[in-house]
C-alpha positions as CSV (number, residue, x, y, z in Angstrom):
1,M,12.5,76.9,100.4
2,N,12.8,80.6,100.1
3,M,16.3,82.0,100.5
4,S,19.0,83.8,98.5
5,I,21.2,82.4,101.5
6,H,23.1,79.1,101.1
7,E,23.8,76.0,102.9
8,E,27.1,74.3,103.7
9,C,29.1,71.8,101.7
10,G,29.6,68.2,101.0
11,V,33.0,66.3,101.6
12,F,34.1,63.0,100.4
13,G,37.4,61.0,100.8
14,V,38.9,57.7,99.8
15,Y,41.7,55.5,101.3
16,S,42.0,52.4,99.0
17,Q,44.0,49.2,99.7
18,R,45.3,49.2,96.1
19,Q,46.0,51.4,93.1
20,E,42.9,52.1,91.3
21,D,40.6,54.6,89.6
22,V,39.8,56.5,93.1
23,A,38.9,59.6,91.1
24,S,35.8,57.8,89.9
25,L,34.7,56.8,93.4
26,V,34.9,60.5,94.5
27,Y,33.0,61.6,91.4
28,Y,30.1,59.5,92.3
29,G,30.3,60.2,96.1
30,L,30.2,63.9,95.1
31,Y,27.3,63.3,92.8
32,A,25.3,61.8,95.8
33,L,26.3,64.9,97.8
34,Q,25.4,67.4,95.1
35,H,22.4,68.6,96.9
36,R,25.0,70.0,99.5
37,G,26.5,72.4,97.2
38,Q,26.1,73.6,93.5
39,E,28.5,76.4,93.5
40,G,31.8,74.5,92.6
41,C,33.6,71.3,93.1
42,G,37.0,69.7,93.1
43,I,38.9,66.4,93.4
44,V,42.5,65.8,94.1
45,V,44.1,62.3,93.4
46,N,47.3,61.0,95.5
47,D,49.4,58.9,93.3
48,D,52.2,57.6,95.5
49,G,52.9,61.2,96.8
50,V,52.0,63.1,93.6
51,F,48.8,65.1,93.8
52,S,46.7,65.6,90.7
53,A,43.8,68.0,91.0
54,H,40.8,69.4,89.0
55,K,38.4,72.0,90.2
56,G,35.9,74.3,88.7
57,L,32.7,76.1,89.2
58,G,29.2,74.4,88.6
59,L,27.9,71.0,89.2
60,V,29.8,67.8,89.3
61,S,28.7,66.5,86.0
62,E,29.6,69.8,84.3
63,V,33.2,70.3,86.1
64,F,34.2,66.5,85.7
65,T,33.5,65.6,82.1
66,A,34.7,62.3,80.7
67,D,37.8,64.0,79.3
68,V,38.8,65.4,82.8
69,M,38.0,62.1,84.3
70,V,40.3,60.0,82.1
71,R,43.3,62.4,83.0
72,F,43.2,61.5,86.6
73,P,46.0,58.7,87.5
74,S,45.3,55.9,89.6
75,G,46.0,56.1,93.2
76,K,45.2,55.0,96.6
77,L,43.9,58.3,98.2
78,A,41.6,60.9,97.0
79,V,39.4,63.8,98.4
80,G,36.6,65.6,96.9
81,H,34.4,68.6,97.9
82,A,31.2,70.1,96.6
83,R,30.9,73.6,97.5
84,Y,28.6,76.5,98.4
85,G,30.5,78.8,100.5
86,T,29.5,80.6,103.6
87,T,32.8,82.4,103.9
88,G,34.4,83.8,100.6
89,G,33.0,84.6,97.3
90,S,31.9,82.3,94.4
91,N,35.0,82.0,92.3
92,L,37.6,79.3,91.3
93,A,40.2,80.2,93.7
94,N,37.8,79.4,96.6
95,C,36.8,76.0,95.3
96,Q,38.1,73.1,97.3
97,P,40.1,70.9,98.1
98,I,42.8,73.4,99.1
99,Q,46.2,72.0,98.5
100,V,49.2,73.2,100.8
101,N,52.9,72.2,99.9
102,H,55.1,72.7,103.1
103,L,58.4,71.7,104.7
104,K,57.2,68.4,105.7
105,G,55.0,67.3,102.9
106,K,51.8,68.1,101.1
107,L,48.2,68.3,102.4
108,A,44.9,68.5,100.4
109,L,41.9,69.6,102.6
110,A,38.1,69.6,102.2
111,H,35.9,71.6,104.6
112,N,32.2,71.5,105.6
113,G,31.0,74.2,108.0
114,N,32.2,77.7,109.0
115,L,34.6,78.9,111.5
116,S,33.3,81.5,113.8
117,N,36.9,82.8,114.6
118,A,38.2,82.7,111.1
119,L,38.9,86.6,110.8
120,R,40.8,86.8,114.0
121,L,42.8,83.5,113.0
122,R,43.6,84.9,109.7
123,Q,44.7,88.2,111.1
124,E,47.1,86.5,113.4
125,L,48.4,84.4,110.6
126,E,49.0,87.4,108.4
127,L,50.8,89.2,110.9
128,S,53.4,86.3,111.2
129,G,54.0,86.4,107.4
130,A,51.3,84.0,106.0
131,I,50.2,84.9,102.4
132,F,46.7,83.9,101.4
133,H,45.5,83.1,98.1
134,T,41.8,82.7,98.7
135,T,39.2,84.4,100.8
136,S,37.6,81.1,102.2
137,D,38.0,80.1,105.9
138,T,39.2,76.8,104.7
139,E,42.5,78.2,103.9
140,T,42.7,79.3,107.5
141,I,42.3,75.8,108.7
142,A,44.9,74.6,106.3
143,Y,47.7,77.2,107.5
144,M,46.7,76.4,111.2
145,I,47.4,72.6,110.5
146,T,50.6,73.2,108.4
147,R,52.0,75.7,111.0
148,E,51.6,73.2,113.6
149,R,53.2,70.3,111.5
150,I,56.4,72.2,111.5
151,T,57.0,71.3,115.0
152,A,54.6,68.1,115.6
153,P,55.9,64.6,115.2
154,S,53.0,63.7,112.8
155,I,50.1,65.1,110.9
156,Q,47.7,63.7,113.2
157,E,49.2,65.6,116.1
158,A,49.3,68.8,114.1
159,V,45.7,68.4,113.2
160,S,45.0,68.0,116.9
161,R,47.0,71.0,118.1
162,A,45.2,73.0,115.5
163,M,41.9,71.9,116.6
164,D,42.5,73.6,120.0
165,K,42.6,77.2,118.1
166,L,39.5,76.6,115.7
167,E,36.1,77.6,116.8
168,G,32.6,76.9,115.0
169,A,31.6,74.2,112.6
170,F,34.3,72.1,110.7
171,S,33.9,68.6,109.4
172,L,37.0,67.9,107.4
173,V,38.5,65.4,105.2
174,M,42.1,65.7,104.2
175,M,45.1,63.7,102.8
176,S,48.9,63.9,103.2
177,S,51.1,61.9,101.1
178,T,50.4,58.6,102.9
179,K,47.3,59.1,105.1
180,L,43.6,60.2,104.9
181,I,42.4,62.1,108.0
182,A,38.7,62.9,108.9
183,L,37.6,65.0,111.8
184,R,34.4,66.6,113.4
185,D,34.6,69.7,115.4
186,P,33.9,69.1,119.3
187,N,30.3,70.4,119.1
188,G,29.5,68.1,116.1
189,F,27.7,71.0,114.2
190,R,28.0,69.1,110.8
191,P,27.7,65.3,110.0
192,L,30.4,63.2,109.1
193,C,30.6,59.2,108.7
194,Y,32.7,56.5,107.3
195,G,32.2,53.2,105.6
196,Q,34.1,50.3,104.2
197,M,34.3,48.7,100.7
198,S,34.2,45.0,100.1
199,D,37.8,45.0,99.3
200,G,38.7,46.8,102.5
201,S,39.0,50.3,101.3
202,Y,37.7,53.2,103.4
203,V,35.2,55.9,102.3
204,V,34.5,59.1,104.5
205,A,31.5,61.3,103.5
206,S,29.3,64.1,104.9
207,E,26.2,61.8,104.5
208,S,25.7,57.9,104.5
209,C,23.7,58.3,100.9
210,A,27.3,59.1,99.5
211,L,28.4,55.7,101.0
212,N,25.7,53.9,99.5
213,A,26.5,55.5,96.1
214,V,29.9,54.0,96.0
215,G,28.8,50.4,97.6
216,A,30.6,51.2,100.9
217,R,29.1,49.6,104.1
218,F,28.4,52.2,106.6
219,Q,30.6,51.8,109.9
220,R,29.5,54.8,112.0
221,D,29.4,58.4,112.4
222,L,32.5,60.1,113.7
223,L,32.0,61.5,117.2
224,P,32.0,65.3,117.9
225,G,35.8,66.1,118.4
226,E,37.0,62.8,116.8
227,I,40.0,62.5,114.6
228,L,40.2,59.3,112.4
229,T,43.2,58.4,110.6
230,F,43.3,55.9,107.6
231,D,46.6,54.3,106.7
232,G,48.1,51.2,105.8
233,K,47.7,49.8,109.2
234,G,44.0,50.5,109.3
235,V,41.7,53.0,111.3
236,H,43.1,54.9,114.2
237,S,40.8,57.1,116.4
238,D,41.9,60.0,118.6
239,T,39.3,61.1,120.9
240,T,41.2,63.8,122.7
241,H,38.9,66.5,121.9
242,C,35.8,64.6,122.4
243,G,33.5,65.6,125.2
244,K,35.1,69.0,125.4
245,A,31.8,70.8,124.4
246,P,28.2,69.8,124.2
247,K,27.0,68.0,121.0
248,K,25.2,70.6,118.8
249,L,24.5,69.0,115.5
250,C,22.5,71.5,113.3
251,I,18.9,70.4,113.5
252,F,18.3,71.8,110.0
253,E,20.2,68.9,108.6
254,Y,17.1,66.9,109.5
255,I,14.7,69.6,108.2
256,Y,16.3,70.3,105.0
257,F,20.0,69.9,104.4
258,A,20.3,66.1,104.1
259,R,19.0,63.8,101.5
260,P,16.0,61.8,102.9
261,D,17.7,58.5,102.7
262,S,20.7,59.5,104.9
263,V,21.0,58.5,108.3
264,I,22.8,61.1,110.5
265,D,23.7,60.3,114.2
266,G,21.5,57.2,114.2
267,V,18.6,59.2,112.9
268,C,16.8,58.5,109.6
269,V,16.3,61.7,107.9
270,H,13.3,60.6,106.2
271,E,11.7,59.5,109.4
272,A,12.6,62.8,111.3
273,R,10.6,64.9,108.4
274,K,7.7,62.7,108.6
275,R,7.6,63.1,112.4
276,A,7.6,67.0,111.7
277,G,4.7,66.7,109.7
278,Q,3.1,64.8,112.3
279,I,3.6,67.3,114.7
280,L,2.4,70.0,112.5
281,S,-1.0,68.1,112.1
282,Q,-1.2,68.2,116.1
283,A,-0.3,71.8,116.3
284,H,-2.2,73.3,113.6
285,P,-5.0,71.2,112.5
286,V,-7.2,72.5,109.8
287,E,-10.2,71.0,107.5
288,A,-9.0,70.4,103.9
289,D,-9.3,68.0,100.9
290,I,-5.5,67.3,100.2
291,V,-2.0,67.5,101.6
292,I,0.8,68.5,99.1
293,G,4.4,69.1,99.7
294,V,6.8,71.6,98.1
295,P,9.5,69.5,96.4
296,D,11.7,68.0,97.5
297,S,12.3,68.6,101.3
298,G,8.6,69.3,102.0
299,L,7.5,66.1,100.7
300,D,8.3,63.7,103.6
301,A,6.7,66.2,106.1
302,A,3.6,66.4,103.9
303,L,3.2,62.6,104.0
304,G,3.6,62.8,107.9
305,Y,1.0,65.4,108.0
306,A,-1.4,63.5,106.0
307,Q,-0.7,60.2,107.9
308,A,-1.4,61.8,111.1
309,S,-4.6,63.9,110.0
310,G,-6.2,61.4,107.8
311,I,-6.3,63.8,105.1
312,P,-5.2,62.3,101.5
313,Y,-1.8,62.7,100.3
314,G,-1.3,64.0,97.0
315,I,1.0,65.3,94.4
316,G,0.1,68.9,93.8
317,L,3.6,70.4,92.5
318,I,5.9,69.0,89.9
319,K,9.5,70.0,90.1
320,N,11.7,70.5,87.1
321,K,14.6,68.1,88.0
322,Y,17.0,70.0,85.9
323,I,16.9,73.2,88.0
324,G,18.9,73.5,91.1
325,R,17.4,74.1,94.5
326,T,16.5,77.9,95.1
327,F,18.2,77.8,98.5
328,I,21.6,77.5,96.9
329,S,21.1,80.0,93.9
330,P,23.5,82.8,94.2
331,G,21.5,86.1,94.0
332,Q,18.0,87.4,94.2
333,D,17.6,87.8,90.4
334,H,18.7,84.2,89.7
335,R,16.5,83.0,92.4
336,V,13.3,84.5,91.2
337,D,14.1,83.6,87.6
338,Q,14.4,80.0,88.7
339,V,11.1,79.7,90.7
340,K,9.3,80.8,87.5
341,I,10.4,77.6,85.9
342,K,11.1,75.3,88.7
343,L,7.7,74.5,90.0
344,S,4.3,73.6,88.1
345,P,1.0,72.8,89.9
346,V,-1.0,69.6,89.0
347,E,-4.3,71.3,88.4
348,S,-6.4,68.3,88.5
349,A,-5.2,67.8,91.8
350,V,-5.9,71.0,93.4
351,R,-8.7,72.7,91.5
352,G,-11.7,73.6,93.7
353,K,-10.0,72.1,96.7
354,R,-8.8,73.1,100.2
355,V,-5.0,72.6,100.2
356,I,-2.6,72.0,102.8
357,L,0.8,73.1,101.4
358,V,3.8,71.9,103.5
359,D,7.2,73.4,102.9
360,D,10.6,73.3,105.2
361,S,10.8,77.0,105.9
362,I,10.1,80.7,105.1
363,V,13.0,83.1,104.9
364,R,11.9,86.1,102.8
365,G,8.6,85.0,101.8
366,T,9.1,85.6,98.1
367,T,9.3,82.0,96.9
368,S,6.3,81.1,99.2
369,G,4.4,83.8,97.7
370,R,5.0,82.8,94.2
371,I,4.1,79.0,94.9
372,V,0.8,80.2,96.5
373,R,0.1,82.3,93.4
374,L,0.7,79.3,91.3
375,L,-1.7,77.1,93.4
376,R,-4.4,79.9,93.2
377,E,-3.9,80.1,89.5
378,A,-4.6,76.3,89.2
379,G,-7.8,76.7,90.9
380,A,-7.0,75.9,94.8
381,R,-10.0,77.1,96.7
382,E,-8.1,77.4,100.1
383,I,-4.3,77.2,100.9
384,H,-3.2,76.5,104.2
385,M,0.5,76.6,104.9
386,R,2.4,74.4,107.2
387,I,6.2,74.8,107.8
388,S,8.3,72.0,109.1
389,A,10.7,74.3,111.0
390,P,10.0,77.3,113.6
391,P,10.5,80.7,112.2
392,F,13.9,81.9,111.4
393,L,14.8,84.7,113.8
394,H,18.5,84.7,114.3
395,P,21.7,84.5,111.9
396,C,23.7,81.4,111.5
397,Y,27.6,81.3,112.2
398,Y,28.1,77.5,111.8
399,G,27.8,77.1,108.0
400,T,24.0,78.1,106.9
401,D,24.4,81.5,105.2
402,I,22.0,83.5,107.1
403,D,24.1,86.5,107.9
404,S,21.7,89.2,108.8
405,R,18.2,89.6,110.4
406,D,17.3,91.9,107.7
407,H,16.8,89.0,105.5
408,L,14.3,87.2,107.8
409,I,10.7,87.9,107.3
410,A,9.8,86.5,110.7
411,C,11.9,89.3,112.3
412,H,9.7,92.0,111.0
413,H,6.3,90.5,110.6
414,S,4.1,88.2,113.0
415,I,3.1,84.9,111.7
416,P,-0.7,86.2,110.8
417,E,1.0,89.0,108.8
418,I,3.4,86.7,107.1
419,G,0.4,84.6,106.1
420,E,-1.1,87.6,104.6
421,I,2.0,88.7,102.8
422,I,2.3,85.3,101.0
423,G,-1.4,85.0,100.3
424,V,-2.5,81.9,102.3
425,D,-5.6,81.3,104.3
426,S,-3.8,80.2,107.4
427,L,0.0,79.5,108.5
428,G,1.4,77.4,111.0
429,Y,5.0,76.7,112.0
430,L,6.6,74.0,113.8
431,P,6.7,74.7,117.6
432,L,10.3,75.5,118.9
433,D,9.7,73.0,121.7
434,R,8.9,70.3,119.5
435,L,12.2,70.3,117.6
436,S,13.7,67.5,119.8
437,D,10.9,65.1,118.7
438,L,12.5,65.0,115.1
439,C,15.9,63.4,116.2
440,R,14.7,62.0,119.6
441,C,17.2,64.0,121.6
442,H,18.3,67.4,122.9
443,D,21.6,67.5,121.4
444,Y,21.2,69.8,118.4
445,C,21.8,73.5,117.5
446,D,18.6,75.6,116.9
447,A,20.4,78.8,117.4
448,C,18.9,80.3,114.0
449,F,15.5,79.7,115.7
450,S,16.1,80.3,119.3
451,G,19.2,82.6,119.5
452,R,21.0,80.1,121.8
453,Y,24.6,79.9,120.5
454,A,27.0,77.1,121.3
455,T,30.0,79.4,120.7
456,S,30.9,83.1,120.9
457,I,29.5,85.2,118.1
458,P,32.1,86.6,115.7
459,E,32.5,90.4,115.4
460,D,32.3,90.3,111.6
461,T,29.6,88.2,110.3
462,R,29.8,89.0,106.4
463,K,30.2,86.3,104.3
464,D,32.6,88.5,102.1
465,Q,34.5,89.8,105.2
466,F,37.8,88.9,103.6
467,E,36.9,90.4,100.1
468,Q,35.9,93.5,101.9
469,K,39.1,93.4,103.8
470,L,41.1,93.1,100.5
471,S,39.3,95.9,98.8
472,Q,39.8,98.2,101.6
473,R,43.6,97.4,101.4
474,K,43.6,98.2,97.7
475,A,41.8,101.3,98.5
476,G,44.3,102.5,100.9
477,G,41.9,102.4,103.8
478,K,41.8,100.4,106.9
479,P,40.1,97.1,107.1
């Protein structure tokens, strides 16, 4: 993957039937969701209405050391978050879950997605007297809910009222003093599911792989627009907002974001990626000696290409497992430095051979060019690159941090030109009209490829829009 942009986040929540070490359950859940965000993470535990929290920048294993974990109390409820922000800078203040103390109690909230109307809502809140402590759109959601809670008869009703005003992508897990609440935006841009432990406890997670990590049995995905409440009486579903908008799950969940062992909205991610490879073999056949994938998200598609074409599948690149994904590395300099040590070619597998190289996408082209050079240096005779997604042509406003066409190589060059720039003998992308074959349906968002947006486009699309606003104020200018 070749980006200095970021993906969305991972959320996790627990409602236990008894006092126990819920912090450890969240820890393992976040560990399983680490691929969704490596910028920062946090856990909040509810011990009979008393919230205990720890947040930090870095990986789950770095932030939650043994010394930190033993300080968490036992409890019945907990929420956690693994972050890579698409609105707001990379700092401790923007780490989640966000906590709010208000007239009717407490709230801890974790968010996966991106509000497309965050700036307008924040301005409205500030004009009514709200004071913000972060530059994340998640705090805007928290304020919207707590403002409604002042007059609403329950936290569920407050959440429902707030949903009427939110636009864009938001899969949320939150807890009050006594309840765990999970919800998915009416379009269902981002995944969210829940499971049940053998003792009757409930677990909510961005992906089913996190349920497996803690021994929970998958129950189902939340419906787009659904609000689920977990309390001492069980699970309660509010479908008031369901069906208000067309379902638009981000297709890139299947191509790149999700772990291969996850099942999202009934579709196995591993199988979806294999189908992408099979389609590539049909759309862009070529004579070759070996098919290899770029670890990790290119491997399943490479396997599918090999199976459909009859060309042997091989391991041509070895990934250093201790290096984070380039897609979510903050900054161009960091990204280039990591590429140099992240992948190593298997010379015996590629020397003298015609190689089909499968990856999930090309954004800038920098990383692809570097990988191609590595394979050339290892002796590959020909390199034919196949991409398991269509070309990126448009920004995303729903949680994938693609905020400018300036970043997208396909906006400035033809496919043959891109192939020449990255140094391959041929280049082929997944056809746009075959995306539906990946998830066996048409209920997905492909706006970053097609430009067909499900909601209105925000006026200000910068990730740092709130930081810019703050700096302008300090300088005495107008935001």
